[in-house]
Wavefront OBJ file of the C-alpha trace (Angstrom):
o trace
v 123.625 82.130 63.884
v 123.207 80.456 67.262
v 120.626 82.434 69.511
v 121.100 82.087 73.403
v 118.841 79.272 74.582
v 117.182 80.923 77.736
v 115.016 78.889 79.786
v 111.414 80.297 79.962
v 108.801 79.562 82.712
v 106.830 77.206 80.401
v 109.772 74.844 79.806
v 110.583 75.651 76.197
v 113.398 77.670 74.997
v 113.554 81.119 73.355
v 114.787 79.828 70.020
v 111.545 77.752 69.914
v 109.039 80.483 70.595
v 109.946 83.361 68.487
v 106.829 83.092 66.543
v 105.473 86.692 65.972
v 105.338 85.767 62.240
v 104.831 82.085 62.808
v 102.291 80.106 60.778
v 99.069 78.439 62.190
v 101.095 75.063 61.868
v 103.927 76.306 63.991
v 101.610 77.772 66.544
v 99.694 74.422 66.733
v 102.873 72.633 67.301
v 103.909 74.710 70.151
v 100.294 74.503 71.704
v 100.585 70.480 71.218
v 103.848 70.639 73.187
v 102.286 72.650 76.002
v 99.392 70.244 76.044
v 101.675 67.266 76.343
v 103.474 68.690 79.206
v 100.326 69.548 81.016
v 98.599 66.139 80.532
v 100.312 64.279 82.993
v 98.304 60.956 82.931
v 98.391 61.130 79.007
v 94.534 60.517 78.671
v 94.185 63.197 76.019
v 92.518 65.605 78.582
v 93.661 68.181 81.190
v 91.852 68.478 84.315
v 91.813 71.350 86.791
v 94.555 69.671 89.124
v 96.905 68.932 86.213
v 96.565 72.603 85.019
v 97.034 74.095 88.409
v 100.050 71.790 89.160
v 101.560 72.214 85.857
v 101.278 76.085 85.968
v 102.577 76.055 89.587
v 105.615 73.948 88.268
v 106.343 76.599 85.665
v 106.210 79.450 88.249
v 103.011 80.936 86.601
v 101.685 83.152 89.532
v 97.923 84.405 90.242
v 96.603 82.282 87.441
v 92.706 81.810 87.617
v 92.705 78.138 86.691
v 89.020 77.793 87.483
v 88.093 80.751 85.092
v 90.378 79.141 82.149
v 88.574 75.887 82.509
v 85.196 77.534 82.812
v 85.420 79.712 79.608
v 87.190 76.963 77.571
v 85.216 73.906 78.635
v 82.533 73.778 75.840
v 81.347 70.261 76.584
v 81.153 70.864 80.288
v 83.077 67.897 81.408
v 85.244 69.631 83.751
v 88.278 68.829 81.610
v 89.989 70.476 78.465
v 90.689 68.392 75.472
v 93.166 69.471 73.029
v 90.667 71.297 70.821
v 89.109 73.098 73.640
v 92.636 73.872 75.010
v 93.953 75.322 71.501
v 90.796 77.254 71.240
v 91.703 78.998 74.416
v 95.194 79.669 73.297
v 94.103 80.990 69.989
v 91.369 83.498 71.229
v 93.483 84.546 74.349
v 96.643 85.109 72.063
v 94.550 87.465 69.762
v 93.308 89.285 72.746
v 96.982 89.724 74.093
v 98.206 90.716 70.628
v 95.656 93.560 70.704
v 96.761 94.659 73.899
v 100.359 94.482 73.078
v 99.854 96.697 70.160
v 97.920 99.149 72.242
v 101.014 99.551 74.477
v 103.503 99.732 71.726
v 102.902 103.341 70.786
v 105.744 103.656 68.419
v 105.166 100.310 66.670
v 108.791 99.014 66.997
v 107.704 95.766 68.296
v 108.928 96.399 71.766
v 107.301 97.736 74.910
v 109.505 100.146 77.035
v 109.168 101.598 80.452
v 107.765 104.892 79.244
v 104.861 103.148 77.183
v 103.892 101.202 80.372
v 103.664 104.323 82.379
v 101.890 106.131 79.649
v 99.436 103.408 79.156
v 98.615 103.298 82.850
v 98.262 106.942 83.300
v 95.615 106.887 80.337
v 93.638 104.323 82.474
v 93.833 106.508 85.504
v 96.570 104.754 87.207
v 99.800 106.843 88.082
v 102.962 105.085 88.545
v 106.424 106.476 88.823
v 109.348 105.392 86.587
v 110.710 103.031 89.119
v 107.303 101.242 89.674
v 107.089 101.077 85.737
v 110.531 99.549 85.627
v 109.713 97.073 87.989
v 106.532 95.892 86.129
v 108.675 95.702 83.020
v 111.283 93.683 84.840
v 108.731 90.935 85.922
v 108.358 90.238 82.020
v 111.732 91.010 80.618
v 113.628 87.693 80.213
v 116.380 88.826 77.909
v 117.646 91.928 80.189
v 117.080 94.509 77.432
v 114.664 96.435 79.482
v 112.017 96.171 76.747
v 109.307 93.633 76.138
v 108.658 91.767 72.906
v 105.724 89.925 71.795
v 106.774 86.547 73.045
v 107.680 87.818 76.405
v 104.400 89.361 76.688
v 102.617 86.523 75.486
v 104.364 83.857 77.677
v 103.787 86.067 80.753
v 99.962 86.487 80.476
v 99.237 83.174 78.491
v 97.585 81.553 81.503
v 96.264 84.630 83.154
v 92.657 85.100 81.744
v 92.821 89.000 81.221
v 90.502 90.395 78.436
v 91.631 94.010 78.249
v 94.270 96.378 79.477
v 92.228 97.672 82.489
v 92.194 94.104 84.074
v 96.046 93.953 83.393
v 96.639 97.447 85.089
v 94.466 96.281 87.943
v 96.555 93.004 88.247
v 99.775 95.094 88.292
v 98.847 97.518 91.066
v 96.070 95.471 93.100
v 97.095 94.592 96.754
v 95.093 93.082 99.656
v 93.375 94.694 102.676
v 93.151 91.963 105.424
v 92.145 92.441 109.029
v 93.614 90.012 111.543
v 91.813 91.059 114.442
v 93.902 94.183 115.613
v 94.128 96.738 112.782
v 92.698 97.006 109.267
v 95.446 97.770 106.594
v 95.015 101.004 105.014
v 93.997 100.459 101.337
v 96.375 100.989 98.690
v 95.876 103.511 95.842
v 92.865 103.175 93.790
v 92.262 104.629 90.219
v 89.206 106.884 89.362
v 87.902 104.179 87.233
v 88.015 101.610 90.281
v 86.237 104.207 92.444
v 83.455 104.754 89.842
v 82.893 101.117 89.532
v 82.438 100.613 93.274
v 85.501 98.497 93.759
v 86.657 100.319 96.728
v 83.561 99.694 98.692
v 83.095 96.210 97.611
v 86.524 95.498 98.743
v 85.947 97.137 102.133
v 82.852 95.071 102.365
v 84.779 92.022 101.659
v 87.562 92.915 104.074
v 85.074 93.735 106.793
v 83.234 90.434 106.365
v 86.452 88.648 106.403
v 87.493 90.467 109.631
v 84.106 89.644 111.321
v 84.592 85.833 110.663
v 88.067 86.008 111.633
v 87.570 87.819 114.932
v 84.654 85.488 115.756
v 86.756 82.429 115.183
v 89.674 83.663 117.342
v 87.449 85.639 119.932
v 88.485 83.214 122.776
v 91.975 84.079 122.411
v 91.186 87.542 122.277
v 89.178 87.517 125.309
v 91.941 85.592 127.010
v 94.544 88.448 126.006
v 92.288 91.005 127.606
v 91.793 88.762 130.826
v 95.401 88.265 131.129
v 96.287 92.099 130.571
v 94.127 92.953 133.456
v 94.417 89.957 135.825
v 97.798 88.386 134.773
v 99.416 90.411 137.539
v 97.699 87.964 140.014
v 99.757 85.012 138.879
v 97.120 83.864 136.314
v 98.644 81.960 133.472
v 97.353 80.930 130.053
v 95.766 77.781 131.041
v 94.498 79.028 134.406
v 92.978 82.123 132.965
v 90.902 79.966 130.295
v 89.775 77.666 133.044
v 88.653 80.639 135.202
v 86.582 82.158 132.377
v 85.127 78.910 131.461
v 84.195 78.114 135.118
v 82.676 81.535 135.635
v 80.349 81.725 132.664
v 80.679 78.741 130.711
v 82.016 77.975 127.185
v 79.897 80.652 125.671
v 81.658 83.231 128.029
v 84.823 82.995 125.799
v 82.939 85.030 123.207
v 82.065 87.967 125.456
v 82.802 91.151 123.906
v 82.978 89.646 120.345
v 79.741 91.237 119.258
v 80.903 94.902 119.454
v 84.354 93.827 118.274
v 82.569 92.616 115.020
v 80.151 95.686 114.887
v 82.943 98.316 114.940
v 84.921 96.875 112.013
v 82.627 98.598 109.264
v 82.712 102.217 110.770
v 86.380 101.933 111.506
v 87.350 100.671 107.986
v 85.210 103.083 106.330
v 86.379 105.930 108.465
v 90.056 105.061 108.087
v 89.645 104.762 104.407
v 87.994 108.116 103.910
v 90.457 109.809 106.184
v 93.300 108.180 104.430
v 92.009 109.524 101.113
v 91.778 113.177 102.399
v 95.112 113.162 104.370
v 96.741 111.622 101.166
v 95.592 114.431 99.044
v 96.638 117.043 101.554
v 100.117 115.409 101.515
v 100.322 115.125 97.912
v 98.727 118.582 97.217
v 99.355 119.549 93.540
v 102.014 117.224 92.845
v 101.845 115.075 89.833
v 103.005 111.362 90.004
v 102.694 108.002 91.487
v 101.418 106.705 94.849
v 102.985 107.872 98.174
v 106.363 107.227 99.226
v 106.841 104.884 102.288
v 107.354 107.801 104.867
v 104.340 109.629 103.472
v 102.283 106.572 103.576
v 103.457 106.144 107.239
v 102.114 109.649 108.051
v 98.912 109.208 106.196
v 98.140 105.709 107.674
v 99.145 106.816 111.248
v 96.810 109.926 110.958
v 94.061 108.042 109.355
v 94.192 105.294 112.072
v 94.200 108.089 114.757
v 91.135 109.587 113.142
v 89.275 106.404 113.038
v 90.243 105.389 116.629
v 89.098 108.959 117.888
v 85.594 108.315 116.541
v 85.023 104.832 117.407
v 87.046 104.690 120.651
v 84.080 104.390 122.932
v 83.283 101.096 121.153
v 86.769 99.978 122.301
v 85.904 100.722 125.876
v 82.697 98.835 125.557
v 84.460 95.927 124.032
v 86.914 95.685 127.032
v 84.300 96.144 129.604
v 82.029 93.411 128.001
v 84.918 91.109 127.543
v 85.655 91.369 131.393
v 82.242 91.401 132.619
v 81.066 88.945 135.037
v 77.831 86.682 134.434
v 74.644 88.983 134.828
v 76.619 92.265 134.998
v 75.377 93.744 131.696
v 72.220 92.443 129.652
v 74.186 93.779 126.444
v 75.970 96.540 124.865
v 73.337 99.142 125.387
v 72.945 98.476 129.065
v 76.739 98.478 129.500
v 77.025 101.877 127.760
v 74.177 103.064 130.086
v 75.873 101.909 133.277
v 79.226 103.360 132.254
v 77.550 106.638 131.583
v 75.397 106.905 134.751
v 78.365 105.847 137.142
v 81.396 107.248 135.531
v 80.313 109.956 133.101
v 81.254 110.633 129.560
v 84.956 110.851 130.037
v 84.905 107.177 130.820
v 84.385 106.324 127.192
v 87.793 107.821 126.546
v 89.754 106.192 129.152
v 93.153 104.979 127.813
v 92.794 107.006 124.692
v 96.181 108.642 125.025
v 98.270 105.330 125.145
v 96.064 103.901 122.417
v 96.609 106.877 120.051
v 100.391 106.783 120.814
v 100.496 103.116 120.039
v 99.285 103.719 116.637
v 102.647 105.490 115.639
v 105.018 102.587 116.345
v 102.461 100.016 115.188
v 101.924 101.921 111.924
v 105.519 102.896 111.265
v 107.105 99.557 111.938
v 104.332 97.530 110.362
v 104.585 99.478 107.151
v 108.446 99.653 107.158
v 108.901 96.096 107.711
v 106.035 95.277 105.174
v 107.554 97.407 102.377
v 111.116 96.077 103.123
v 110.074 92.368 103.020
v 107.945 92.883 99.763
v 110.571 94.954 98.046
v 113.310 92.388 98.990
v 111.092 89.466 97.742
v 110.404 91.354 94.482
v 114.184 92.157 93.823
v 115.170 88.426 94.559
v 112.373 86.746 92.498
v 111.189 89.581 90.153
v 111.144 87.012 87.398
v 107.673 85.961 88.704
v 105.567 89.097 88.795
v 105.520 92.742 89.660
v 102.682 91.836 92.044
v 104.280 89.175 94.415
v 101.147 87.294 94.922
v 98.591 86.750 97.625
v 100.632 84.398 99.810
v 103.744 86.454 99.721
v 101.767 89.544 100.608
v 100.051 87.708 103.529
v 103.323 86.343 104.721
v 104.903 89.973 104.562
v 101.684 91.366 106.584
v 101.967 88.812 109.007
v 105.585 89.365 110.032
v 105.196 93.214 109.988
v 101.947 93.000 111.861
v 103.705 90.977 114.531
v 106.829 93.328 114.771
v 104.459 96.149 114.948
v 102.377 94.609 117.769
v 105.608 93.918 119.771
v 106.676 97.511 119.747
v 103.229 98.990 120.671
v 101.922 96.195 122.978
v 103.088 97.907 126.209
v 100.789 100.954 125.341
v 97.993 98.600 124.389
v 98.272 96.846 127.728
v 98.117 100.151 129.556
v 95.261 101.281 127.575
v 93.361 98.036 128.538
v 94.033 98.398 132.046
v 92.901 102.068 131.992
v 89.686 101.145 130.233
v 88.981 98.344 132.816
v 89.776 100.458 135.854
v 86.296 100.978 137.216
v 85.035 97.631 136.489
v 88.073 95.899 138.266
v 87.906 95.576 141.976
v 91.054 96.833 143.865
v 92.656 98.249 140.707
v 94.534 101.310 141.078
v 92.930 104.453 139.343
v 96.170 105.652 137.590
v 97.078 107.884 134.716
v 99.048 106.480 131.614
v 102.467 107.255 133.342
v 101.236 106.046 136.804
v 100.090 102.662 135.190
v 103.488 102.229 133.388
v 105.292 102.919 136.772
v 103.062 100.755 138.733
v 103.388 97.654 136.300
v 107.357 98.031 136.151
v 107.628 98.295 139.830
v 105.239 95.470 140.764
v 105.820 92.989 137.790
v 109.153 94.231 135.944
v 109.558 94.758 132.209
v 107.744 91.357 131.339
v 104.714 92.690 133.053
v 104.320 95.150 129.987
v 103.812 92.051 127.761
v 101.132 90.146 129.836
v 98.693 88.474 127.421
v 100.981 88.558 124.422
v 101.137 84.774 124.021
v 97.264 84.243 123.050
v 97.798 87.481 120.829
v 100.497 85.667 118.797
v 98.717 82.353 118.922
v 95.730 83.873 117.069
v 97.823 85.301 114.334
v 98.118 82.317 112.081
v 94.357 81.116 112.375
v 93.137 84.837 112.080
v 95.166 85.294 108.779
v 94.173 81.771 107.375
v 90.474 82.559 108.167
v 90.640 86.097 106.884
v 92.210 84.844 103.566
v 89.811 82.202 102.853
v 86.827 84.383 103.617
v 88.370 87.387 101.869
v 88.937 85.590 98.793
v 85.517 84.085 98.679
v 83.849 87.334 99.254
v 85.707 89.039 96.445
v 84.255 86.408 94.213
v 80.756 86.930 95.376
v 81.020 90.774 95.317
v 82.758 90.699 91.813
v 86.203 91.985 93.028
v 88.718 90.639 90.620
v 91.999 89.290 92.048
l 1 2 3 4 5 6 7 8 9 10 11 12 13 14 15 16 17 18 19 20 21 22 23 24 25 26 27 28 29 30 31 32 33 34 35 36 37 38 39 40 41 42 43 44 45 46 47 48 49 50 51 52 53 54 55 56 57 58 59 60 61 62 63 64 65 66 67 68 69 70 71 72 73 74 75 76 77 78 79 80 81 82 83 84 85 86 87 88 89 90 91 92 93 94 95 96 97 98 99 100 101 102 103 104 105 106 107 108 109 110 111 112 113 114 115 116 117 118 119 120 121 122 123 124 125 126 127 128 129 130 131 132 133 134 135 136 137 138 139 140 141 142 143 144 145 146 147 148 149 150 151 152 153 154 155 156 157 158 159 160 161 162 163 164 165 166 167 168 169 170 171 172 173 174 175 176 177 178 179 180 181 182 183 184 185 186 187 188 189 190 191 192 193 194 195 196 197 198 199 200 201 202 203 204 205 206 207 208 209 210 211 212 213 214 215 216 217 218 219 220 221 222 223 224 225 226 227 228 229 230 231 232 233 234 235 236 237 238 239 240 241 242 243 244 245 246 247 248 249 250 251 252 253 254 255 256 257 258 259 260 261 262 263 264 265 266 267 268 269 270 271 272 273 274 275 276 277 278 279 280 281 282 283 284 285 286 287 288 289 290 291 292 293 294 295 296 297 298 299 300 301 302 303 304 305 306 307 308 309 310 311 312 313 314 315 316 317 318 319 320 321 322 323 324 325 326 327 328 329 330 331 332 333 334 335 336 337 338 339 340 341 342 343 344 345 346 347 348 349 350 351 352 353 354 355 356 357 358 359 360 361 362 363 364 365 366 367 368 369 370 371 372 373 374 375 376 377 378 379 380 381 382 383 384 385 386 387 388 389 390 391 392 393 394 395 396 397 398 399 400 401 402 403 404 405 406 407 408 409 410 411 412 413 414 415 416 417 418 419 420 421 422 423 424 425 426 427 428 429 430 431 432 433 434 435 436 437 438 439 440 441 442 443 444 445 446 447 448 449 450 451 452 453 454 455 456 457 458 459 460 461 462 463 464 465 466 467 468 469 470 471 472 473 474 475 476 477 478 479 480 481
């Protein structure tokens, strides 16, 4: 009876790994084969680099190599010998077997879609049949739409999860990164995660990452604002940078960054709380999984509008401080006092209408492109994981954010010019429609995209900085990936 020899991620065949009832000797033989494949330099030890490169070559995603070595390296030499390696596998396989049997409710030796859905529901994570099917397909190597023990073991063998709560978190967890323009609305969180404080730790990690990212790319952000307001005078990228440095020195490139960083925390907190309330209103009494794409679009747009309404005066302050001349304001408080005394309270909401209108195309296109790209990747490469991984999500987020910015940029430019009206000599005091007509008449359609070059230039460094800081802060705050 010849069994189909399907290639598995770890480089051995199905016929050699059907060891549900295997003896200890057979298991150790399999572990020895794994050890030999990972021990590239054949020195009888596996270091972190060998383990990382070996798992990457096998297509294992989201594995915490450092954690595997930390818990297994009993002699603390930074490497795993065969005994330490097999001890990790022996212990971890026992944990995985317990988790497998906890999912296998009917004890038939296989996990189906219903059992995955029911297990997650018992942990406070509601998923649809479609979402549960996608999770199952990420582990299903033989196309039976069920998971046997070997498929389960192979999928999680090098992911050091210790219980079903951690695996459930792995299946549904996603990123919240800030690349300097908008904070992504958080994904669904279970009641267990809320009680554990995960939501707020993740918000803090995202806010700190955003603060470092914005500070690192502040010169490009100020250049964007400068060109949005003064670009019609024929000021180019390099010329604008030179003029800012000549007027106030190198440090002037960070003008307005202080309040840009300060507003991250209240904006993200308000947006998250508003999103939770709006999501509850949209869902009502319906039972089921997460919001559909169109529902998330509505909830995200309304949550963004709510947050912007409350923190919008800080946006005006940021623009005025970014455009100020040396000595014009002594700081945020002085800037706010002068605006209040000279222009009144209404000045703090100049440009509010185009800003709010810009949220709709940005949020809609950003979310639609993000979901489309993520789902396309999952459908094509679903053998990897139901969670596409950090780098894939970052790539999808970068592309979707860029598309959203392209659509909403003219409204952002009009908003900035309205915010800057009183502080810019000779600038016409126009309404939103008046600004639009003036720009198109005087500068043509390209005038609606003044300053977009530095805006795009900052995307890659902003994403990179956010990613590194975010991952580090999650570890510091105890948020598992």
